[in-house]
C-alpha positions as CSV (number, residue, x, y, z in Angstrom):
1,M,122.5,-148.5,-113.1
2,E,120.3,-145.5,-113.6
3,P,120.1,-142.7,-111.2
4,K,117.1,-142.7,-109.0
5,R,114.4,-140.3,-110.2
6,E,112.7,-138.1,-107.8
7,P,109.0,-138.9,-107.8
8,E,107.0,-136.2,-109.4
9,P,104.7,-134.4,-106.9
10,V,101.2,-135.4,-107.1
11,E,99.0,-132.6,-108.2
12,R,96.0,-132.6,-106.1
13,E,92.7,-131.1,-107.2
14,K,91.8,-127.9,-105.3
15,S,89.2,-128.3,-102.7
16,F,85.9,-126.6,-102.8
17,Q,87.0,-124.1,-100.1
18,Q,90.1,-123.1,-102.1
19,R,88.2,-122.7,-105.3
20,E,85.6,-120.6,-103.4
21,R,88.3,-118.4,-101.8
22,E,89.9,-117.7,-105.2
23,R,86.5,-116.9,-106.7
24,I,85.7,-114.5,-103.9
25,A,89.1,-112.9,-104.2
26,D,88.8,-112.5,-107.9
27,E,85.3,-111.0,-107.5
28,Y,86.6,-108.6,-104.9
29,D,89.5,-107.5,-107.0
30,R,87.2,-106.9,-110.0
31,I,84.8,-104.8,-107.9
32,N,87.3,-102.9,-105.8
33,R,90.0,-102.0,-108.3
34,K,90.4,-98.2,-108.3
35,G,93.0,-95.7,-109.3
36,I,95.9,-96.2,-111.7
37,Y,95.5,-99.9,-112.3
38,A,91.7,-100.0,-112.6
39,E,90.4,-102.1,-115.4
40,T,87.8,-100.3,-117.3
41,E,84.5,-101.9,-118.5
42,D,83.6,-98.9,-120.5
43,V,83.7,-99.9,-124.2
44,E,84.3,-96.3,-125.3
45,S,87.4,-95.9,-123.1
46,E,90.8,-96.0,-124.8
47,E,92.0,-98.5,-122.2
48,Y,89.4,-101.1,-123.2
49,L,91.2,-101.9,-126.5
50,L,94.8,-101.8,-125.3
51,D,96.8,-104.9,-125.0
52,P,98.6,-105.7,-121.7
53,A,102.0,-104.1,-122.8
54,E,100.3,-100.9,-123.8
55,K,98.3,-100.8,-120.6
56,A,101.5,-101.3,-118.6
57,Q,103.1,-98.3,-120.5
58,L,100.0,-96.2,-119.9
59,Y,100.0,-97.0,-116.2
60,A,103.7,-96.2,-115.9
61,E,103.0,-92.8,-117.5
62,R,100.1,-92.2,-115.1
63,L,102.3,-93.1,-112.2
64,K,105.0,-90.7,-113.2
65,G,102.7,-87.7,-113.5
66,G,100.2,-88.8,-110.9
67,V,100.0,-89.1,-107.2
68,S,101.3,-92.2,-105.5
69,F,99.2,-94.5,-103.3
70,Q,101.0,-93.2,-100.2
71,E,100.2,-89.6,-101.0
72,R,96.6,-90.4,-101.8
73,S,96.2,-92.3,-98.6
74,Q,97.9,-89.6,-96.6
75,A,95.5,-87.0,-98.1
76,A,92.5,-89.2,-97.3
77,R,93.7,-89.6,-93.7
78,E,94.1,-85.8,-93.3
79,E,90.7,-85.3,-94.7
80,I,89.2,-87.8,-92.2
81,Y,91.0,-86.4,-89.3
82,A,90.1,-82.8,-90.3
83,K,86.4,-83.8,-90.3
84,H,86.5,-85.5,-86.9
85,S,89.0,-83.3,-85.0
86,P,87.5,-81.7,-81.9
87,E,87.1,-77.9,-81.9
88,P,89.7,-76.2,-79.8
89,A,88.4,-75.3,-76.4
90,E,88.2,-71.7,-75.3
91,A,91.3,-70.6,-73.4
92,N,90.7,-70.2,-69.7
93,P,93.4,-68.0,-68.2
94,Y,93.0,-69.8,-64.9
95,D,93.9,-73.2,-66.2
96,D,97.3,-72.4,-67.6
97,Q,100.7,-72.9,-66.0
98,P,101.8,-69.2,-66.0
99,D,105.2,-67.7,-65.2
100,P,105.2,-66.9,-61.5
101,D,107.0,-63.6,-62.1
102,E,104.2,-62.6,-64.5
103,V,101.5,-63.3,-62.0
104,L,103.4,-61.5,-59.3
105,A,103.9,-58.4,-61.5
106,D,100.1,-58.4,-62.3
107,F,99.3,-58.7,-58.6
108,R,101.7,-55.9,-57.7
109,A,100.1,-53.7,-60.4
110,R,96.7,-54.3,-58.8
111,H,98.0,-53.5,-55.3
112,P,100.5,-50.7,-55.5
113,E,100.2,-50.1,-51.7
114,I,102.4,-53.2,-51.0
115,T,106.0,-52.1,-50.4
116,D,109.2,-54.1,-50.7
117,A,109.3,-54.2,-46.9
118,D,105.9,-55.9,-47.0
119,W,107.2,-58.5,-49.4
120,K,110.0,-59.3,-46.9
121,I,107.5,-59.8,-44.2
122,L,105.7,-62.4,-46.3
123,D,108.9,-64.6,-46.1
124,D,109.3,-64.0,-42.3
125,R,108.7,-67.0,-40.0
126,A,106.7,-64.8,-37.6
127,F,104.3,-64.1,-40.5
128,H,104.0,-67.8,-41.3
129,A,103.3,-68.5,-37.6
130,K,100.3,-66.0,-37.7
131,A,99.1,-67.2,-41.1
132,P,100.0,-71.0,-41.4
133,D,97.5,-71.5,-44.3
134,V,99.6,-69.2,-46.5
135,W,102.6,-71.4,-45.9
136,Q,100.6,-74.5,-46.7
137,M,99.3,-72.9,-49.9
138,Q,102.8,-72.1,-50.9
139,Q,103.8,-75.8,-50.4
140,N,100.8,-76.9,-52.5
141,L,101.8,-74.6,-55.3
142,K,105.0,-76.6,-55.8
143,H,102.9,-79.4,-57.2
144,S,100.3,-77.6,-59.3
145,A,100.8,-73.9,-60.0
146,T,97.8,-72.6,-61.9
147,R,97.0,-68.9,-62.2
148,A,93.9,-69.3,-60.0
149,E,95.9,-70.9,-57.2
150,M,98.6,-68.3,-57.4
151,D,96.1,-65.5,-57.3
152,L,94.3,-67.1,-54.4
153,L,97.6,-67.4,-52.5
154,L,98.5,-63.8,-53.1
155,E,95.1,-62.5,-52.0
156,R,95.2,-64.7,-48.9
157,A,98.8,-63.5,-48.2
158,L,97.6,-59.9,-48.6
159,D,94.8,-60.5,-46.1
160,G,97.2,-62.2,-43.7
161,L,99.7,-59.3,-44.2
162,E,97.1,-56.7,-43.2
163,A,96.1,-58.7,-40.1
164,Y,99.8,-59.2,-39.2
165,K,100.6,-55.5,-39.7
166,L,97.6,-54.5,-37.6
167,E,98.6,-56.8,-34.8
168,R,102.2,-55.6,-35.0
169,D,101.1,-51.9,-34.8
170,R,98.8,-52.7,-31.8
171,R,101.7,-54.5,-30.1
172,A,104.0,-51.6,-30.8
173,A,101.4,-49.1,-29.5
174,F,100.8,-51.2,-26.3
175,Q,104.6,-51.5,-25.7
176,K,104.9,-47.7,-26.2
177,V,102.1,-47.0,-23.7
178,A,103.6,-49.6,-21.2
179,Q,107.0,-48.0,-21.5
180,S,105.6,-44.5,-21.0
181,R,103.8,-45.7,-17.8
182,F,106.9,-47.4,-16.6
183,K,109.0,-44.3,-17.2
184,T,106.5,-42.0,-15.4
185,R,106.2,-44.3,-12.4
186,G,109.8,-45.1,-12.1
187,M,111.0,-41.6,-11.9
């Protein structure tokens, strides 16, 4: 008994769509081949008369000394991005996130009349009771500390400090007058 033979696959004829796809692909390849593997249609070119083995050797030499596809595509991308990259915006000193110590040093340089004792008053609860908006502004700075907000807070704190010191001096003067009246009457 003979071994069973496998039936040979039936070769079907390509459909019209398959033939059309292959024709379009071939046409596309012919038109769009560029670079190292481009087939020349120039009769005067040295490549036109080369056989496939010689062409392969020529392409290999070009590939060794030339630029790879990845390098060419990277250069093209960089060129495209360079053309369409937005121009850098002008730096606005009030939009940055500065160092608070730097802003404080600038502010103290602008206002040398503020003493270290005045800076201690700014942290006092009595000052915050007289200027609650300064305390609220300090809390808001924890979330977004731009130079403009820091400068605004320091200027408002300076105004509040002047009002606080004026009221404190008036209170001290009033108490001094009241004590002097009490002393003169009591004796």
